[in-house]
TORFIDO-475852 format. One line per field, with one value per residue (C-alpha): residue in three letters; x, y, z. Coordinates in pm, 1 decimal. Example, Ala and Ser with C-alpha at 12.3 -4.5 7.8 and 13.67 -1.06 7.14 Angstrom:
BEGIN
res = (ALA  SER)
east = (1230.0  1367.0)
north = (-450.0  -106.0)
up = (780.0  714.0)
This chain:
BEGIN
res = (MET  ALA  GLU  VAL  PRO  ALA  GLY  PRO  PRO  PHE  SER  ARG  VAL  LYS  LEU  ALA  LEU  GLY  GLY  GLN  ASN  MET  ALA  ASN  ARG  ALA  ASP  LYS  ALA  ARG  SER  ASP  LEU  SER  ALA  VAL  ALA  PHE  GLY  GLY  GLY  TYR  LEU  TRP  LEU  ALA  THR  ASP  GLU  GLY  ALA  MET  ILE  GLU  ARG  LEU  ARG  ARG  ILE  ASP  GLY  GLN  GLU  PHE  GLY  GLU  HIS  GLN  ALA  PHE  ASP  LEU  THR  ARG  LEU  LEU  LYS  LEU  PRO  VAL  GLY  LYS  GLU  ASP  PRO  GLU  ILE  ASP  VAL  GLU  GLY  LEU  ALA  VAL  ASP  GLY  ASP  HIS  LEU  TRP  VAL  ALA  GLY  SER  HIS  SER  PHE  THR  ARG  ASP  LYS  PRO  ASP  LEU  GLY  GLU  ASN  SER  GLN  GLU  GLU  ALA  LEU  ASP  GLU  LEU  ALA  ASP  ILE  ASP  ARG  ASN  PRO  ASN  ARG  ARG  ILE  LEU  ALA  CYS  ILE  PRO  LEU  ALA  LEU  LEU  ASP  GLU  ALA  GLY  ARG  ALA  GLY  GLU  GLU  ALA  ARG  GLY  ALA  PRO  MET  GLN  ALA  ALA  ARG  LEU  ARG  ALA  GLY  ARG  LYS  ARG  SER  ALA  LEU  LEU  ASP  VAL  LEU  ARG  ASP  ASP  ARG  HIS  LEU  ALA  PRO  PHE  MET  GLU  VAL  PRO  ALA  LYS  GLU  ASN  GLY  PHE  ASP  ILE  GLU  GLY  VAL  ALA  VAL  GLN  GLY  GLU  ARG  VAL  MET  LEU  GLY  LEU  ARG  GLY  PRO  VAL  LEU  ARG  GLY  TRP  ALA  ILE  ILE  LEU  GLU  VAL  ARG  VAL  LYS  VAL  ARG  GLY  ASP  ARG  LEU  LYS  LEU  GLY  ARG  LEU  GLY  PRO  GLY  GLY  LEU  ARG  TYR  ARG  LYS  HIS  PHE  LEU  ASP  LEU  ASP  GLY  CYS  GLY  ILE  ARG  GLU  LEU  CYS  TRP  LEU  ASP  GLY  ASP  LEU  LEU  VAL  LEU  ALA  GLY  PRO  THR  MET  ASP  LEU  ASP  GLY  PRO  VAL  ARG  LEU  HIS  ARG  TRP  ALA  PRO  PRO  GLY  GLY  GLU  ALA  ALA  GLU  THR  ILE  THR  GLY  ARG  ASP  GLY  CYS  PRO  ALA  VAL  LEU  ASP  LEU  PRO  ALA  GLY  SER  GLY  CYS  ASP  HIS  ALA  GLU  GLY  ALA  THR  VAL  LEU  GLU  GLY  PRO  ASP  GLY  PRO  GLU  LEU  LEU  VAL  VAL  TYR  ASP  SER  PRO  ALA  GLU  GLY  ARG  LEU  PHE  GLY  ALA  ARG  GLY  VAL  HIS  ALA  ASP  LEU  VAL  PRO  LEU  PRO  ARG  ARG  SER)
east = (794.8  494.0  230.0  -107.6  -361.7  -588.8  -915.0  -1207.5  -1255.2  -1513.0  -1671.1  -1433.2  -1429.0  -1205.1  -905.0  -864.7  -526.9  -350.0  -510.2  -373.4  1.2  -39.0  82.3  421.4  272.0  10.0  250.2  438.6  146.0  -101.5  180.7  306.2  -2.9  81.1  -203.6  -523.8  -786.5  -1107.7  -1228.1  -1368.5  -1528.0  -1181.4  -972.4  -633.8  -345.3  26.9  304.3  608.2  836.4  885.2  730.8  374.2  24.1  -214.7  -586.9  -890.7  -1238.7  -1537.5  -1727.2  -1985.4  -2009.0  -1770.7  -1528.6  -1286.8  -1098.4  -988.3  -606.5  -418.1  -86.8  84.2  440.6  527.8  841.0  695.9  458.0  675.2  1063.5  1207.4  1479.9  1749.5  1547.4  1542.2  1873.2  1650.7  1307.8  1157.6  913.7  780.3  444.3  246.8  -56.6  -291.9  -599.7  -832.2  -949.7  -1205.8  -1033.1  -685.6  -498.9  -240.5  73.3  268.3  603.8  729.8  1009.3  1181.3  1552.7  1620.1  1871.7  1984.1  1854.1  2088.6  2014.2  2224.2  2134.4  2330.5  2556.4  2851.1  2865.7  3076.6  2857.6  2552.1  2720.4  2814.5  2460.9  2322.9  2546.2  2441.4  2151.9  2011.5  1865.6  1631.1  1575.4  1298.7  1098.1  1039.5  765.7  433.0  252.6  -77.2  -190.3  -505.5  -709.6  -782.3  -405.8  -430.0  -742.1  -716.0  -827.0  -599.7  -273.3  28.1  -0.9  -361.4  -580.7  -830.1  -1049.8  -799.2  -494.8  -243.4  -278.2  34.5  128.6  257.3  485.9  657.6  1016.7  1265.9  1627.3  1888.7  1975.8  1681.8  1313.7  1062.4  889.3  1185.8  1347.7  1061.3  1060.9  1441.2  1461.6  1122.8  1150.3  956.2  1067.0  1422.8  1574.7  1399.6  1450.7  1769.9  1662.9  1541.5  1178.4  1067.4  1319.1  1076.6  1223.3  1046.5  789.9  494.7  214.2  -110.3  -246.6  -589.8  -665.8  -950.3  -881.1  -553.0  -565.4  -307.1  -296.1  -5.6  3.8  333.4  396.4  699.1  805.5  557.7  662.8  588.6  265.1  160.2  122.7  157.7  -28.6  136.4  -113.3  -5.1  -153.1  -62.0  -109.6  -79.1  131.0  169.3  380.3  506.2  351.9  420.8  364.4  134.6  137.9  -66.3  -190.7  -70.9  286.0  345.4  443.8  410.8  272.2  118.8  134.0  -158.8  -61.4  -312.5  -325.7  -371.5  -245.2  107.7  45.5  169.2  -45.4  -55.3  -343.8  -580.0  -898.9  -1196.2  -1547.0  -1810.9  -1557.2  -1372.2  -1053.7  -1043.0  -703.2  -561.2  -312.7  -70.4  283.1  562.0  809.9  833.6  560.6  227.8  -34.3  -252.6  -434.5  -710.9  -940.3  -983.7  -1210.8  -1098.0  -1249.2  -946.7  -983.5  -1069.9  -859.2  -516.4  -356.2  13.5  1.4  -300.6  -316.6  -600.9  -642.2  -819.4  -1155.2  -1092.4  -1005.4  -1164.4  -1103.8  -1423.8  -1307.0  -1049.3  -896.8  -746.5  -378.4  -216.2  110.2  390.4  111.1  -200.2  -49.8  -323.8  -151.8  -426.0  -800.8  -1050.4  -1387.6  -1677.5  -2061.3  -2239.4  -2611.4  -2626.1  -2402.3  -2034.1  -1794.0  -1395.4  -1218.5  -881.7  -579.5  -296.4  76.9  208.9  -141.4  -213.9  -235.3  -616.8  -646.8  -528.4  -747.2  -685.8  -350.7  -312.9  -610.4  -624.2  -917.4  -961.0  -1149.6  -1493.7  -1581.1  -1914.7  -1835.3  -2015.5  -2214.7  -2108.5  -2163.8)
north = (-1603.5  -1512.3  -1296.3  -1438.4  -1184.2  -1255.3  -1400.1  -1449.4  -1064.8  -901.6  -587.5  -297.1  51.1  299.6  478.9  787.6  884.9  1165.3  1513.0  1846.8  1837.2  1483.7  1284.1  1199.0  1096.0  883.7  669.0  572.9  564.9  299.9  61.7  73.5  101.1  -14.9  134.4  264.6  449.4  611.4  904.3  1271.2  1193.0  1090.5  779.5  838.1  618.7  548.4  377.9  196.1  432.4  797.5  1016.6  1110.8  1032.3  1048.1  1161.2  1098.0  1234.4  971.4  1070.2  786.0  437.0  332.8  609.4  803.2  1101.9  1449.9  1320.8  1509.4  1441.1  1547.6  1564.7  1427.4  1594.5  1919.2  1816.7  1594.5  1621.3  1284.8  1104.0  1182.5  1452.9  1447.0  1275.2  940.7  1030.3  712.8  624.9  304.5  382.0  48.0  161.1  459.8  506.8  782.2  830.2  1153.6  1425.2  1270.6  1088.1  850.0  728.0  402.8  341.8  -15.3  45.0  -239.3  -307.8  -412.3  -629.5  -529.4  -726.0  -850.8  -834.9  -1096.1  -936.3  -635.3  -756.0  -965.8  -1291.5  -1072.4  -792.4  -985.3  -1172.3  -804.5  -695.0  -972.8  -888.9  -516.0  -442.4  -96.3  33.8  296.2  559.0  743.6  409.4  457.9  681.5  687.4  986.0  1170.5  1470.3  1682.2  1631.0  2002.7  2054.3  1810.1  1990.3  2226.6  2520.4  2403.2  2561.0  2527.9  2752.7  2817.3  2801.5  2528.9  2521.6  2804.5  2606.8  2604.8  2283.9  2053.0  1711.1  1503.6  1193.4  973.4  1042.3  867.5  956.7  829.7  537.6  538.8  532.5  538.3  238.3  14.9  102.3  -28.1  -352.4  -391.9  -645.6  -801.1  -1184.2  -1263.7  -985.9  -907.1  -1172.4  -1014.2  -656.8  -622.8  -896.5  -764.9  -759.7  -1018.9  -1237.4  -1273.0  -978.9  -721.3  -525.5  -320.5  -350.5  -217.4  27.0  76.1  335.9  430.1  721.5  642.7  282.6  216.1  -134.4  -241.2  -536.7  -699.2  -893.4  -1018.8  -1194.6  -1510.2  -1737.3  -2095.0  -1991.4  -1709.9  -1357.8  -1084.0  -741.7  -474.9  -238.4  65.7  397.8  696.5  1044.5  1357.5  1647.2  1915.4  1793.2  1496.9  1171.1  981.2  604.9  572.2  302.2  -30.1  -184.2  -213.7  -333.9  0.9  -147.8  77.0  -193.8  -561.4  -812.8  -1003.6  -1352.5  -1482.3  -1791.0  -1696.3  -2039.0  -1934.3  -1573.7  -1245.9  -935.0  -693.5  -495.7  -382.9  -195.8  -154.1  -297.4  -286.2  -298.1  -596.3  -590.1  -727.3  -889.2  -895.6  -1198.7  -1291.4  -1428.9  -1295.7  -1381.8  -1272.8  -1513.2  -1455.0  -1599.9  -1726.0  -1411.8  -1402.0  -1171.9  -1273.6  -1124.6  -1083.7  -929.3  -769.6  -839.3  -572.2  -485.1  -447.1  -782.6  -786.0  -1055.0  -1256.7  -1562.0  -1642.4  -1981.2  -2007.8  -2033.6  -1696.9  -1503.1  -1699.1  -1646.1  -1476.9  -1425.1  -1579.8  -1300.2  -1346.3  -1353.9  -1316.0  -1506.4  -1209.1  -939.7  -849.9  -847.9  -753.9  -462.4  -247.0  -235.5  -7.9  -39.8  169.3  165.9  33.5  27.0  -324.2  -296.7  -265.7  -335.1  -379.8  -183.3  -360.7  -221.6  -395.1  -370.3  -467.7  -459.1  -692.6  -531.0  -576.1  -381.3  -85.4  156.9  490.2  668.7  629.7  465.7  151.2  -70.2  -178.3  -435.1  -418.7  -708.4  -723.2  -813.3  -1135.4  -1061.9  -1127.4  -1516.8)
up = (-2080.6  -2253.0  -2055.2  -2011.6  -1860.8  -1561.9  -1640.4  -1647.3  -1575.5  -1328.7  -1447.9  -1518.4  -1443.0  -1646.9  -1490.4  -1729.1  -1683.5  -1869.6  -1979.3  -1972.3  -1855.8  -1716.1  -2037.0  -1879.8  -1529.0  -1691.3  -1882.0  -1577.5  -1330.4  -1533.9  -1554.5  -1190.8  -957.1  -622.3  -390.5  -399.5  -165.2  -219.7  -12.3  -60.7  -395.3  -532.7  -611.1  -472.6  -660.2  -604.0  -775.9  -650.2  -821.7  -735.8  -493.2  -647.7  -552.5  -838.4  -791.1  -1021.8  -959.2  -962.8  -1304.8  -1257.8  -1169.3  -1455.1  -1482.3  -1303.2  -1465.4  -1418.5  -1315.8  -1109.3  -946.8  -632.6  -537.3  -200.9  -179.6  -159.7  124.9  319.7  463.5  336.0  485.6  266.9  63.2  -329.4  -326.9  -386.8  -391.9  -427.5  -156.5  -275.8  -184.5  -101.9  122.0  82.2  326.6  380.2  731.3  783.3  599.8  572.9  327.3  494.6  298.2  376.8  228.7  202.8  473.7  288.4  183.4  -181.7  -374.5  -720.2  -992.2  -1260.8  -1620.8  -1808.6  -2121.7  -2046.5  -1734.5  -1757.6  -1518.9  -1285.0  -1303.8  -1233.8  -923.1  -796.0  -838.6  -651.6  -349.0  -363.9  -109.3  -81.1  238.3  74.3  364.7  182.9  205.4  572.3  543.0  729.5  691.2  697.9  451.3  497.9  183.8  186.2  123.8  -171.7  -312.9  -612.9  -396.6  -89.6  -59.8  168.0  469.5  408.6  731.3  802.8  1138.4  1280.1  1224.2  959.9  726.0  734.3  672.1  932.9  913.6  1161.6  1237.4  993.5  913.7  681.4  942.6  1176.6  1193.4  1489.4  1361.1  1271.7  1629.7  1801.7  1598.2  1584.9  1889.5  1829.6  1868.7  1538.3  1324.8  1412.7  1207.6  894.3  943.4  694.1  483.2  117.8  4.6  -231.4  -23.6  283.8  420.7  633.0  372.8  425.9  173.4  287.8  544.6  721.0  942.0  1203.4  1420.3  1590.1  1529.3  1221.8  1099.7  844.7  666.9  582.4  262.2  445.6  648.9  641.2  924.8  846.2  663.8  915.2  762.9  1002.0  1061.1  1278.6  1484.6  1600.3  1779.1  1613.1  1735.0  1524.2  1677.0  1447.7  1158.4  1353.1  1407.1  1750.4  1806.3  2144.2  2379.9  2373.5  2662.6  2999.1  2935.9  2739.4  2399.7  2094.8  1870.8  1869.9  1599.1  1494.8  1299.5  1034.1  834.3  488.7  324.8  304.4  147.2  247.8  271.2  -32.0  85.1  364.9  390.6  638.7  575.7  853.9  1144.6  972.8  773.8  388.1  353.7  21.3  36.2  -239.0  -283.4  -61.9  -334.5  -682.9  -812.7  -1017.0  -759.4  -601.4  -497.9  -266.9  -57.3  336.9  596.5  935.0  1239.3  1463.7  1822.8  2070.5  2377.4  2412.1  2404.9  2299.9  2031.6  1857.6  1653.5  1404.6  1211.6  876.4  1002.6  1173.5  861.8  588.7  205.1  64.7  -289.6  -549.4  -771.1  -1097.5  -1156.2  -1468.3  -1580.2  -1614.6  -1614.9  -1406.1  -1059.0  -803.4  -591.7  -443.6  -358.5  -189.9  -89.1  -290.8  -232.6  -521.9  -648.0  -486.4  -187.3  -130.5  -406.5  -421.9  -667.7  -765.4  -952.7  -1113.7  -1146.4  -1491.2  -1661.2  -1970.2  -2301.9  -2282.2  -1981.1  -2135.2  -2333.0  -2520.2  -2520.4  -2130.4  -1975.6  -1789.7  -1650.5  -1279.1  -1159.4  -974.4  -767.0  -576.6  -220.9  -62.1  230.3  575.5  656.3)
């Protein structure tokens, strides 16, 4: 199928990947961007392959550059170590002086290639489901630990700087354990991603309040946001209790016109929700705005009026898949920076650069 780029474009900003010793990383990063966050004067980027985080400094209103890359396997103890280093980072968020990282926590089904596989091999591939233990990562990392001047073991505010993550192992994780018997989610916990299985895409953090967007499952058109309370205890994150019932999570159901969640970010106490297809499709892609309820009720459900679409975003055909978004402060108010997986040829520049879209955000109605 011929690729058709997304359009018409919004204004664009340059992501100048590459530079000294960064050529190999830039080649991989610009075509597989899956998450983005802004904080501390830097744009933080991740891909859905490997275990690296990319950092670009804000040069001006139209360009980010001075690319650096950070290997998460040196900062976090992964469930199966470097045996399978892919984390599938699908959510980044900056809160205060920490960068939060969320893996997809998803199972995957092998994808056959009829150009390379025989009929029998292709059928075997379709029967092969991978559990992907290293995708079960929810972690926070001090920004100072990632700074050029920061070094592992250096002291900050009288205490050693260290990354912290939620417990996860080869077969279990703290998050999946508390969800395994959930009346809505249990049937989907071992269903592969892109088949309406459990799949985290998007994280937004305010203090101990962590919101996790689910690409899947979508239940009869209702998308799901998981809310958890997370406490930092040295190099460990711990799930706190929510409400008088002592639950360690609560679910929020949103009517996003049948789409799943691809990204979350805060704006003035509301959540901006990037919604897109749950399955392996090109579009539609829309931005919704939702005011999370206060209190600690176990579950909430919100119809279209409570989470209206505020922007239609471009979606290409076979390319230009909106995967990540973050809020920047522009000269005339907040703007949304959107990055794309499988960028169209016209989005690329130079040897390794790629353009992101910059979208003015509508005022609250």
